[in-house]
Steps between C-alpha positions, in 0.01 A plus 500: 500500500843464340680769307618388157705730276370322191126491569418664166648197324324274750171666408553433129592137570202462732253635244642255248471215751134585568428461129709184480308349792176551305653296217625244753152453644353466149768243414423314822131474404595377150733238649227393742250452216753294304570281802130436552472408135761228558333374818139511380500473120828310449642774279875484435710626791828688504817310589632793707214457750646161601851631566630561852580860403159563339459813716798650314372405154152652493454857376461636852812317620706640212406855607513438875846344509629760257396865511234458769729368771781741411276809516319418821731280703432545871147639466237342730301223336755402236616184678138399567429526128804287421398230750135479389600502131738210554242309710237551231727353233595210729130422550436530125789266423357238736159516329653484152727208588195300612317597179802399289505161676132451414371542855187690601536844655504482879248746646719591800801569277285709267360707787850564635610612155203739465564643847860575397393647165249733669751596772762580235264733314396670826863559597573647156214747543609588854854567379369707211290712738808557720691624193212733409507638855876554471460698178223711654734621776788614278540828310562376148723787392751506784460158661448664841199392704188704418255696717283192558797306635606804701164516679517133590860519623442818701201338673709190571792699645269724700334197656840349580613828657185521711545140613874484565602862554784462248592811306442553129604799290336612178645738245346709226748554217476727194739523203632856481398699189374188319272715282813636333591147387161451331504850351855472364516135391136388466285259698658185354837599643320612814360148540849353456632733767224395740587135440871560556426710808292218649777247438757722672278548803404132523864395483581728793213383722524220750336164445204576729433856374231578242476758222164622366414734215277760661429685175695663216858547618407465867577180692451369851741278690402289798787421737401247768689474830665835429521805726487851357873540566591179320257580219671836442839325475365244252319760290801730484703206375236433233485871412879512451498181290230643276678835458826336388343236269455623141201362308574413137187493281430302183603799286827520698403808695666520841266636765586576861225496759459604860203445729347653811392288796254554784497237774262447792423228751205263463413562863324246719201717595475696176285450191674401177363813331667719764837328451473550121414866553801547727733339245349722230557812712862394552535452123368850438755631750778318311388662174468842658848462649664458159419135405742204493473454875331293770263671742363321807165565665597497866256346744411766761601402857225375732 
């Protein structure tokens, strides 16, 4: 599960794309009806359907090769959609060229076209469902992964730890005195601070780390292939970066934040709930010790 410092924007774009895909599917059905009108009832066709780049000229193609491809480049299923859409238009062009020449519709060619048209619609729906799933795993305010995604990722990492014996650290993190921000500046500014805080943390994490919003101003970080010692070094670096990075709000307020960190090991023979409890205890120790520090839950010797 990748970490992306701009997932809040991704969420907005994804929600828009889900709506746009509904329009795309409706446009596809309208185009399909028009094409059947040409093939069956000899209604007038559209010259664009006979062009080699017809897949670029339809309403779906205009969206797909514009905003659609730019927003979601690299996501699974996108290239399959492109291939089936092109193949569908190629099959349609073949049918229409025979009709234009006055020839009867070939049954085999028609069946191949319908197979491609059905496949294209199925792949659109599959891609749309994958986008819906993506949105459902992201906290819409901060862009961090949400509790649902956290549960799935913790289970995945726990299983990997049990199987391979590789280490994995998890960290509970709480913004120090965040209630003062809401009380002094209001919840709108508080939301902006949470968003900026998430961006700072995400930018400091490694590519394979994950950040989750646990609730309110509390977050959880999952640090695969990381010992407690290395986790403490990484988290202290993040803590120092946060403390020296001023947050400028929309009303030009400058707010300085610190955070407290409690880190524990996702142990091989330990339940996930126990590891979370240990990290939470370490976080409480960090707060009790004066905040703005990293506390480690040490594994007792065997």
